[in-house]
C-alpha positions in Angstrom: 12.6 -7.9 -0.4 9.9 -5.7 1.6 9.4 -2.0 1.1 8.2 0.2 3.9 6.3 3.4 3.0 5.0 5.3 5.9 4.0 8.9 6.1 4.6 11.3 8.7 5.9 10.2 12.4 4.2 11.9 15.7 7.6 12.5 17.3 9.3 15.8 18.5 11.1 16.1 15.1 8.2 16.1 13.0 6.0 18.7 15.3 6.3 21.5 12.9 5.3 19.5 9.6 1.2 20.7 9.4 -0.4 17.4 8.4 -1.8 14.2 10.3 0.8 12.1 11.9 0.0 8.5 13.3 1.7 6.9 17.0 5.1 5.8 15.9 4.1 2.4 18.2 1.1 2.1 16.0 3.1 2.2 13.1 5.7 -0.2 14.6 3.0 -2.9 15.0 1.6 -2.4 11.6 5.0 -2.7 9.9 5.4 -5.8 11.8 2.2 -7.3 10.8 3.0 -6.6 7.1 6.2 -8.6 7.7 4.3 -11.5 9.4 2.0 -11.4 6.6 5.1 -11.3 3.6 3.6 -8.5 2.2 6.2 -6.9 -0.3 4.8 -3.2 -0.3 4.2 -2.2 3.5 1.6 0.9 4.6 1.9 1.1 7.7 -0.5 4.3 7.8 -3.2 6.4 5.5 -1.2 9.1 4.9 2.2 6.6 3.4 -0.5 4.8 1.0 -1.7 8.3 -0.1 2.4 9.8 -0.9 2.5 6.2 -2.7 -0.1 6.7 -4.7 0.3 10.0 -5.5 4.1 9.5 -6.3 2.4 6.6 -8.7 0.3 8.5 -10.4 2.5 11.9 -10.7 5.8 12.2 -8.5 6.6 15.9 -9.1 2.9 16.2 -7.3 4.7 14.5 -4.9 7.5 16.6 -4.5 5.3 19.7 -4.5 3.6 18.3 -1.9 7.4 17.6 0.3 8.1 20.5 -0.6 5.3 22.4 0.8 4.7 20.3 4.0 9.0 21.6 4.4 8.4 24.9 4.0 5.1 25.1 6.0 7.1 24.2 8.9 
């Protein structure tokens, strides 16, 4: 079993989010690399890794971050 934890993707739908977004193709390459290396938790970008670490230490802080991103758009 694998999990893929990614941040916002640089696509038209996410244009309004005021945060760094990684290229969708680059994320896909990183996901494939994680699967090939049989990683259980795959973090194809730094934003996803940071969000996961925030959730792990204080899930309510992640809720606030996502809320703020959504309402800033």
